[in-house]
N, C-alpha and C positions, 0 to 999 in steps of 0.2 A: 709387545711380547709375541713371539711366534710359537706355534704348536708344532712339535717335532714329528707328529704322525697324523694320518687321516683316520677318522672314525665316524661311525654313524651315531647320531644323537636321537634318542627316543624319550618322549615324556608319557609314560603309561598312565591310563586313566584309573587303574585300580592296583591294589597290592598283588592280586593274583596275576595280572598282566605283567607286573614288574618281575615277579618270581619266574614266570615263563621265559622272559627274556634273559634273566640271569642263569637259568637252568640250561638253556640251549644257546650258548654264546657262539658268535662267529669266530673265525680265525683271529687269534690275538686275545680272545676272551672278552668278557663284559665287566664293567665296573660301575657301581652305583654312584650317583652324584647327589649330595645333599648340600652341605655348605661349600664343598669344593676347595677349601683352603689348602689342603694337602694335595688333592688330585690335580688341581690346575698347575701347581708348581711342578709336580712330577711329570705331567704332560709336557710342560715347557722344557724341562731338562732332559726329556727322553728316558726318564727312569721307568715309565710304564708306557706301553703302546697297545691299548685295548682296541679291539675292532668295533666295540659298541660302548657308549656311555648312556646309562639309564638314569634319567632325572627323577628322583623320588621325593623331592622336598615338598611337593604339593599334596602328597597322599594323606588323606585324613587319618588313616590308621597309624601314621607315624607322628601325629601331632598331639598336643595336649599334655597337661600336667594335672594330676589328680591324686588324692589320697583315698585309698579304699582297702579294706581287708588287711589293715595293719601295715600297709606299705605305701611308699611314695612312688608313683609311676611317672616317668618322663619319656615322652615319645622320642624316637630316634632322630626325628628331623627338627627337634626343638633346639634353637641355638643357645649359646652360653648367655647372651644378653637377656633373653627371655627368662632363663632360669634365675639369673641374678635379680630380676624384678618380681619374681613369683613369691608371694607371701608363704605359700606351702613349702617351697624349697628353702626359703630363709629360715623357716621354723624347724623343718625336719632334716635338712641337709646343709647346715650353715657352712660346713667345711668346704663343700662344693662351691658355694658362693664365694668363699674366700679365695679358693684356687682360681676361679674364673676371673676374679678381679686383677690377677697378675698374669693372665694369659694374653700374650701378644698385644693387640691394640683394640680400640673400640670397634674399628671397622672389621677386624677379624672376628671378634666376639659376636658381632651382628650376624655372621654367617656360619662360623664353625660350630660344631655340635659335639657334646661329650661322646656320643655314639661313634661319630666319625673319628674322633680323637683316639679312641681305644681300638678302632678297626685299623687305623694306620699303624698302631702298635710300635711306634718308635720308642726307644728306651726313655726319652725325656718327656713323653706325653704327660701333661699335667693332670689329666683326669684319672690316670691309672692308679697312683697311690691313694687318691681319695676314695675311689670305688672299692679298693681293696680294704681299707679300714672300715668302710661302711658294709662290707660283706655283701655287696650288691649282686643282683641277678641280671644277667644279660639275656634278654628274650629274643629268640631267633625264629624266623619263619622260613620254611622251604615248601616246595610243592608237595612233599610227603607229609607235612605237618609242622608242628611247632615244638621247640625244646627250650629249656632254661639252662644256661651255663653259668655256674658261679664265677664271680670275678676272679677268684683264686685259681681257677682252671682256664682262664681266658688267654693269658699271654704265654705263648710257647717259645718264641724266639724273636729277635728283632724283625718287625714287620710281618710276623706270623702269628696267627691266632687260632682258636678252636672253632672259628666259624666254618661250618660245613660247606662244601662246594655248592654253588647255587643258592646259598643261604643269604638272608638279609636280616640285620638287627632291626627289630621293630620298636624296642624300648628298653629302658633300664628301670629296675625296681629296687628301691632301698627300704629295708625294714624300718619301721617307725619305732623309736624308743628314746627316752630321755637320755641326753648325753651332752658332752661338750667336746671340743676338739680344736685343732689348729693346723694350718698349712704354711710351710715355709719354702720359699723358692730362692735359690742363689743364682744370680745372673751376673754378667760381666759389667753391666751398666744399667742405669735406669732406662726404662722404655722397653721396646719390643725386642726380646731376646729369648733364646731357648735356655732351658735350665742347665746349669752346671751340676746342680744337685737339688733334690727336693725331698721334703719330709712331710708326711701327714700323720697326725695322731688323733685318736678318739678314745674317750673314757666315759663309761656309763656310771650310773648311780651306785653300783656295787664295787667300783674300783677295777673293773675289767678294762684293760687297755688293748687297743689295736694300733699297730705302728706299721708304716709302709714307706718305702723309699723309691725315688725315681732318678733316672740319669746316672745311676751308680752301679748298674748291673745290666746284662743284656736285655732284661725286661724290668718293669716295675715289680718290686718284690715286697713281701711281708717280712717284718722283723720279728720272727717267732721267738728267738732267744731273748730279745729285748723285752718283748711282751711278758715273758715269764718273770723277769726281774721286777717289772712294774706291777704285776698282778696283786690286787688287794690294797694297793696304795693309792688312795684318792688324791693325796697331796704329796707326791714323792719329793724328797729333798735330801740334802747331804749325801751320804754314802749310796743310797739307792739311786739317786739321780746320776751320780758319777758312774756307778756300775752299769746303768742303762746306756749311758753315752759310750762307755768303753765297749759294751756288747754291740752297739749299733755300728761303731767303726769297724768291728771285726766281721759283722754280718754282710756288709756291702762288698762289692767287687768292682770298683771303678776302674776306668782306663785313663790313660793320658791321651788327650787329643787337642785340637786347636783351641778348644774352649777352656781347658783346665788340665792340671796334672792329677794323676792318681792320688798322690799324697795330699794335695790341697782338698780334693773332694772328700777324702776319707775324714780328715780333720774337721771339715765344715759340717759333715753329717752329725758329728758329736755336738758341735756348737748349736746347730739348728734343732737337734732333738731336745737338748736342755731347754732352750727357749720355748719350743712348742709345748713341752710337758708343763712348764710353769704357767704358760698362758692358758692351756686347756684346763689345768687344775683350778686356776682362778675363775675361769668362766663357769666351771661346774658349780661353784657356790655363788654365782651371780656377781662376780667381780671381774676385773681384768678388762682389757680393751674390747671394744665391739668388733664383731667379725668384719674383716676387710682390711685390717692392718697388715703391713708388710714388716714382719719382725726382723728381717735382715736390715732394713733401712730405718726402722723406727724403734723406739724404746717400748718394751712390753714385758710383762703384763701391766 
């Protein structure tokens, strides 16, 4: 594999040093490197040509998983594989674990991070819908200070986010609460492939639903109208389930591309939503399949 441009590589010793480098980039700009699963591919293809690559994966401020103050904290440099093995994430964010299990390959999961996934902000990013239903907070540091950006405000356009210039994501925080959920990802074949469409759902003990979609709009999106139909129904079925699926098909805005047609994506959103709702409802009462099932390829709940 050849790299299409020359750049300087720096491995800063501290978060402050990293921020200084990102705030005063050379010609071509600076880009952070954590897992690099997207960045390396973009460098290879010439999609980006930074003058500086800042390696941040060893910074202690970006590592660690902990539960405190009613929230689950995941450092920005923590890879998907580490999240999947964490008892804290398994308990408090099981839908993220389920999504990680169908992301790319084991090798990619060992390097790629949820923070990097949402910073890439491609429409099919697997972390996006999950963090939207969890109403996660994206924590960002700059030389001027820190700020918290709700996941709902993070995605602006394809490959464009609310990250300020010179900013760096330090971690993701998910509020802790009793809930159940499910994640469904439609691919062209078993194995490593990008999503043709994805659906994430979350329901709490009061019957409040959160629904989000990926790969069926310019960015991952919440299904607000679908959520209103499901509100208060811990075990949606019959007419409510069908109304929710119909609403979901209308809320998305898919395109036709090499991976799928607009029509097929829209119809499959309804199918995946039905299955995800039924599975999440079963899990809420202690039934249904364990987290990690692929409900597109296997029977569930």
